[in-house]
C-alpha positions as CSV (number, residue, x, y, z in Angstrom):
1,X,204.5,-86.7,125.1
2,X,201.3,-84.6,124.9
3,X,201.8,-81.4,127.0
4,X,198.8,-79.1,127.5
5,X,197.5,-76.9,130.4
6,X,194.7,-79.3,131.4
7,X,197.0,-82.4,131.7
8,X,199.6,-80.4,133.6
9,X,197.0,-78.9,136.0
10,X,195.8,-82.4,136.8
11,X,199.3,-83.8,137.3
12,X,200.4,-80.9,139.6
13,X,197.2,-81.0,141.6
14,X,197.7,-84.7,142.2
15,X,201.3,-83.9,143.4
16,X,199.8,-81.4,145.8
17,X,197.3,-83.9,147.1
18,X,194.4,-81.7,145.9
19,X,192.6,-84.4,143.9
20,X,190.1,-87.7,145.2
21,X,211.7,-63.6,139.0
22,X,214.4,-60.8,139.4
23,X,215.3,-58.3,141.7
24,X,212.8,-55.6,142.4
25,X,213.3,-52.0,143.6
26,X,213.4,-50.2,140.3
27,X,217.1,-49.4,140.3
28,X,218.4,-47.9,137.0
29,X,221.8,-48.8,135.6
30,X,223.7,-48.3,132.4
31,X,224.2,-51.3,130.1
32,X,224.5,-52.2,126.4
33,X,222.0,-53.7,123.9
34,X,222.5,-54.9,120.4
35,X,220.5,-55.5,117.2
36,X,221.4,-57.6,114.2
37,X,222.2,-55.9,110.9
38,X,222.0,-57.5,107.5
39,X,224.3,-55.2,105.6
40,X,227.8,-54.7,107.1
41,X,228.5,-51.8,104.7
42,X,225.6,-49.7,105.9
43,X,225.6,-47.4,108.9
44,X,224.1,-48.5,112.1
45,X,220.4,-47.5,112.6
46,X,219.8,-44.1,114.2
47,X,219.2,-43.9,118.0
48,X,215.5,-43.4,117.3
49,X,215.3,-46.4,115.0
50,X,217.2,-48.5,117.5
51,X,214.9,-47.3,120.4
52,X,211.9,-48.5,118.4
53,X,213.4,-52.1,118.5
54,X,215.1,-52.1,121.9
55,X,213.0,-50.1,124.4
56,X,210.7,-52.3,126.4
57,X,210.4,-54.9,129.1
58,X,212.7,-58.0,129.2
59,X,213.8,-60.6,131.7
60,X,214.2,-58.8,135.0
61,X,215.0,-55.5,133.4
62,X,213.3,-53.0,131.1
63,X,215.3,-50.9,128.6
64,X,214.0,-47.3,129.2
65,X,216.2,-45.4,126.8
66,X,218.9,-45.7,124.1
67,X,221.5,-43.2,125.1
68,X,224.0,-43.0,122.2
69,X,224.9,-44.0,118.7
70,X,225.4,-47.6,117.7
71,X,228.9,-49.2,117.3
72,X,229.2,-51.8,114.6
73,X,230.6,-55.2,115.5
74,X,231.4,-57.6,112.7
75,X,230.7,-61.3,112.7
76,X,234.4,-62.1,112.4
77,X,235.0,-60.6,115.8
78,X,234.9,-62.8,118.9
79,X,231.4,-61.9,120.1
80,X,229.9,-65.4,120.3
81,X,227.2,-64.4,117.9
82,X,226.8,-65.4,114.3
83,X,226.1,-62.1,112.6
84,X,227.0,-58.5,112.3
85,X,225.5,-56.3,115.1
86,X,225.2,-52.7,116.2
87,X,225.4,-52.2,119.9
88,X,224.1,-49.1,121.8
89,X,224.5,-47.7,125.3
90,X,221.2,-48.0,127.1
91,X,219.6,-47.4,130.4
92,X,217.9,-50.3,132.1
93,X,215.5,-50.4,135.0
94,X,215.1,-53.5,137.2
95,X,211.6,-54.8,137.2
96,X,209.9,-57.6,139.2
97,X,208.1,-59.1,136.3
98,X,208.2,-62.8,137.0
99,X,210.4,-63.3,133.9
100,X,210.1,-66.8,132.5
101,X,213.5,-68.3,131.6
102,X,213.1,-71.8,133.0
103,X,215.4,-72.4,136.0
104,X,217.8,-69.4,135.9
105,X,221.0,-69.0,137.9
106,X,221.1,-65.8,140.1
107,X,223.8,-64.3,142.2
108,X,223.0,-61.1,144.1
109,X,219.6,-60.9,142.4
110,X,221.2,-60.8,138.9
111,X,220.8,-63.4,136.2
112,X,224.2,-64.9,135.5
113,X,225.2,-66.7,132.2
114,X,228.4,-67.6,130.6
115,X,229.3,-65.6,127.4
116,X,229.4,-67.5,124.1
117,X,232.7,-68.1,122.4
118,X,233.8,-69.4,119.0
119,X,235.0,-72.9,120.1
120,X,233.6,-76.4,120.1
121,X,232.9,-78.8,122.9
122,X,229.3,-78.5,123.8
123,X,227.3,-79.2,120.7
124,X,225.8,-82.6,120.5
125,X,222.8,-83.4,118.5
126,X,221.1,-83.5,115.1
127,X,221.7,-80.5,112.9
128,X,218.8,-78.6,111.3
129,X,218.6,-78.0,107.6
130,X,219.6,-74.5,106.6
131,X,218.8,-75.0,102.9
132,X,216.7,-72.1,101.6
133,X,217.5,-69.8,104.5
134,X,219.0,-66.4,103.8
135,X,222.1,-65.2,105.6
136,X,220.0,-62.8,107.7
137,X,217.6,-65.6,108.7
138,X,220.4,-67.8,109.7
139,X,221.9,-65.0,111.8
140,X,218.6,-64.5,113.6
141,X,218.1,-68.2,114.3
142,X,221.8,-68.6,115.4
143,X,221.5,-65.7,117.8
144,X,218.2,-67.0,119.2
145,X,219.3,-70.6,119.7
146,X,222.6,-69.4,121.1
147,X,220.8,-67.5,123.8
148,X,218.6,-70.5,124.6
149,X,221.7,-72.7,124.8
150,X,223.4,-70.3,127.2
151,X,220.3,-70.3,129.4
152,X,220.2,-74.1,129.4
153,X,223.9,-74.1,130.3
154,X,223.3,-71.8,133.3
155,X,220.4,-74.0,134.4
156,X,223.0,-76.8,135.0
157,X,224.5,-74.6,137.7
158,X,221.1,-73.6,139.1
159,X,220.1,-77.2,139.6
160,X,223.4,-78.2,141.2
161,X,223.0,-75.4,143.7
162,X,219.3,-76.3,144.3
163,X,220.3,-79.9,145.1
164,X,222.8,-78.7,147.7
165,X,220.2,-76.3,149.2
166,X,217.7,-79.2,149.5
167,X,220.4,-81.2,151.3
168,X,221.1,-78.3,153.6
169,X,217.5,-78.3,154.7
170,X,217.3,-82.1,155.1
171,X,215.1,-82.8,152.1
172,X,214.2,-86.4,151.3
173,X,216.3,-88.4,149.0
174,X,213.7,-88.3,146.2
175,X,213.9,-84.6,145.9
176,X,217.7,-84.4,146.0
177,X,218.0,-87.2,143.4
178,X,215.5,-85.5,141.1
179,X,217.4,-82.2,141.4
180,X,220.7,-83.8,140.3
181,X,218.9,-85.6,137.5
182,X,217.4,-82.3,136.3
183,X,220.9,-80.9,136.1
184,X,221.9,-83.7,133.8
185,X,218.8,-83.0,131.7
186,X,220.0,-79.4,131.4
187,X,223.4,-80.6,130.1
188,X,221.6,-82.5,127.4
189,X,219.4,-79.5,126.6
190,X,222.5,-77.3,126.3
191,X,224.2,-79.7,124.0
192,X,221.2,-80.0,121.8
193,X,220.6,-76.3,121.5
194,X,224.3,-75.5,120.9
195,X,224.1,-78.0,118.0
196,X,221.2,-76.0,116.5
197,X,223.1,-72.7,117.1
198,X,226.2,-74.0,115.4
199,X,224.3,-75.2,112.4
200,X,222.6,-71.9,111.8
201,X,225.8,-70.0,112.5
202,X,228.0,-72.2,110.3
203,X,230.7,-72.0,113.0
204,X,231.5,-73.4,116.4
205,X,229.6,-72.0,119.4
206,X,230.1,-72.9,123.1
207,X,229.9,-71.3,126.5
208,X,233.0,-69.8,128.0
209,X,234.0,-70.4,131.6
210,X,230.9,-69.8,133.9
211,X,231.3,-66.6,135.8
212,X,230.7,-67.8,139.4
213,X,231.3,-64.9,141.8
214,X,233.7,-66.7,144.1
215,X,232.0,-69.0,146.6
216,X,228.6,-70.2,145.5
217,X,226.0,-68.7,147.7
218,X,223.4,-71.2,149.2
219,X,220.1,-70.0,150.5
220,X,219.9,-70.5,154.2
221,X,216.3,-69.3,154.8
222,X,213.6,-71.9,153.9
223,X,211.0,-69.3,153.2
224,X,213.2,-67.6,150.7
225,X,214.1,-70.9,149.0
226,X,210.5,-71.8,148.8
227,X,209.6,-68.5,147.2
228,X,212.4,-68.8,144.7
229,X,211.4,-72.4,143.9
230,X,207.8,-71.3,143.4
231,X,208.8,-68.5,141.0
232,X,211.5,-70.2,139.1
233,X,210.2,-73.8,139.1
234,X,206.4,-73.9,139.7
235,X,205.8,-70.8,137.5
236,X,208.9,-70.6,135.2
237,X,209.3,-74.2,134.3
238,X,205.6,-74.9,134.0
239,X,205.3,-72.1,131.5
240,X,208.4,-73.1,129.6
241,X,207.2,-76.7,129.3
242,X,204.0,-75.4,127.7
243,X,205.8,-72.9,125.4
244,X,208.1,-75.7,124.2
245,X,205.0,-77.8,123.4
246,X,203.4,-74.8,121.6
247,X,206.6,-74.3,119.5
248,X,206.8,-78.0,118.7
249,X,203.3,-78.0,117.2
250,X,204.4,-75.5,114.6
251,X,208.0,-76.6,114.0
252,X,208.8,-78.3,110.7
253,X,212.5,-78.8,110.8
254,X,213.1,-82.4,112.1
255,X,216.1,-81.5,114.3
256,X,214.4,-78.6,116.0
257,X,211.4,-80.8,116.6
258,X,213.5,-83.4,118.3
259,X,215.0,-80.7,120.6
260,X,211.7,-79.2,121.5
261,X,210.1,-82.6,122.2
262,X,213.0,-83.4,124.7
263,X,212.7,-80.0,126.3
264,X,208.9,-80.1,126.7
265,X,209.0,-83.5,128.3
266,X,212.0,-82.7,130.6
267,X,210.7,-79.3,131.7
268,X,207.4,-80.9,132.7
269,X,209.3,-83.2,135.0
270,X,211.3,-80.3,136.3
271,X,208.1,-78.4,137.0
272,X,206.8,-81.5,138.9
273,X,209.9,-81.4,141.0
274,X,209.3,-77.8,141.8
275,X,205.7,-78.4,142.9
276,X,206.8,-81.4,145.0
277,X,209.6,-79.4,146.6
278,X,207.4,-76.5,147.4
279,X,204.8,-78.9,149.0
280,X,207.6,-80.4,151.1
281,X,208.9,-77.0,152.2
282,X,205.5,-75.8,153.3
283,X,204.9,-79.0,155.3
284,X,208.4,-78.9,156.8
285,X,208.4,-75.2,157.6
286,X,206.3,-72.7,159.5
287,X,203.7,-70.2,158.4
288,X,206.4,-67.9,157.0
289,X,207.2,-70.5,154.3
290,X,203.5,-70.8,153.3
291,X,203.1,-67.0,153.3
292,X,206.2,-66.5,151.2
293,X,205.0,-68.9,148.5
294,X,201.5,-67.4,148.6
295,X,203.0,-64.0,148.0
296,X,204.8,-65.2,144.9
297,X,201.5,-66.5,143.4
298,X,199.6,-63.4,144.4
299,X,202.3,-61.2,142.7
300,X,202.1,-63.2,139.5
301,X,198.3,-63.1,139.5
302,X,198.5,-59.3,139.7
303,X,201.5,-58.6,137.5
304,X,201.7,-61.6,135.1
305,X,205.0,-62.8,133.7
306,X,207.2,-61.7,130.9
307,X,207.7,-64.5,128.3
308,X,211.2,-65.5,127.2
309,X,212.8,-63.4,124.6
310,X,210.8,-63.3,121.3
311,X,212.9,-63.7,118.2
312,X,212.6,-60.9,115.7
313,X,214.2,-60.1,112.3
314,X,212.9,-63.0,110.2
315,X,209.5,-63.9,108.7
316,X,207.1,-65.5,111.2
317,X,206.9,-68.6,109.0
318,X,210.6,-69.1,109.0
319,X,210.8,-68.6,112.7
320,X,208.0,-71.0,113.4
321,X,209.4,-73.7,111.1
322,X,212.7,-73.6,113.0
323,X,211.2,-73.8,116.5
324,X,210.9,-70.1,117.4
325,X,207.4,-69.4,118.7
326,X,205.5,-66.4,117.3
327,X,204.8,-63.5,119.7
328,X,201.0,-63.8,119.7
329,X,201.1,-67.5,120.3
330,X,203.6,-67.0,123.1
331,X,201.5,-64.4,124.9
332,X,198.3,-66.6,124.5
333,X,200.0,-69.7,125.9
334,X,201.6,-67.8,128.9
335,X,198.1,-66.4,129.8
336,X,196.6,-69.9,129.5
337,X,199.4,-71.4,131.6
338,X,198.9,-68.8,134.4
339,X,195.1,-69.1,134.4
340,X,194.7,-72.8,133.9
341,X,197.7,-74.3,135.7
342,X,199.6,-71.9,137.9
343,X,196.7,-70.2,139.6
344,X,194.7,-73.3,140.6
345,X,197.8,-75.2,141.6
346,X,199.2,-72.2,143.5
347,X,196.0,-71.9,145.4
348,X,196.0,-75.6,146.3
349,X,199.7,-75.4,147.4
350,X,199.2,-72.5,149.7
351,X,195.7,-73.1,151.1
352,X,195.8,-73.0,154.9
353,X,194.9,-76.2,156.7
354,X,191.5,-76.1,158.2
């Protein structure tokens, strides 16, 4: 499937009948952040060296400072990651940056994912070739694909909840069925990406029990649900579909290419579902719903979005060959997606009736 901004813009505008991210508030909190280390016999990098790598904006939060020395964690410990790491106490600040992670699962405004564990049961797909990769490059790729796999796993829960929320508001069968189908797609994405992670890690990798916070909260306000769908689906999944296509164009490993081709095609359908759902919510709701969706697109137009985590620690050529998009290409594609797809389609979706 050929995925590009022009084709997606036309598809989404047709859906809208226009053709013939994260909590805000700036709260600071203590947390931990880790960096991979190649030599387990060496000391952890200094606080200043770690800050040069860690301080910056991420998904829903920004690391504003590294507050203490690093603690070494070996690959043989049950961390769920392939390589040796140094972890540091850090201070984070919540930011409303329209972070793009596909369809995330939130509870209480916080992104929720299961931790990774050293067990089998989720990997299912073609394994990439690791011939010629150094141990450090394999660690970097294993960590990156593990994080992607955990996000895909969390998206299964997100779509299950979205389907129930659509039912709660009396959505048509087409939308409910598509939401459940998207959840099944995410199971497939998780299995495929866990297979990549395991191959690079040389060890089993799977999600632990998902940390639901008791009863699963369902959104009971249609305007709030429409705004979340616009941010997570219309924006997030549109951008992720294009990023997967961008990564696919540079990927050489056959297994990684197969995974990215599946994700690009499926995320395009998921984005279509989001645009259809938002259109239905605006039509079914009142002015509050339209205004809530318009506010999301206005916020993104002003503040942009933060791309998914960029993989560091290995040569650009190695990363690109194994499906990890280079930073400059990622930023360029995000900008194109916002300008050429999200902005015109958002305007069409929220334009007031004459």
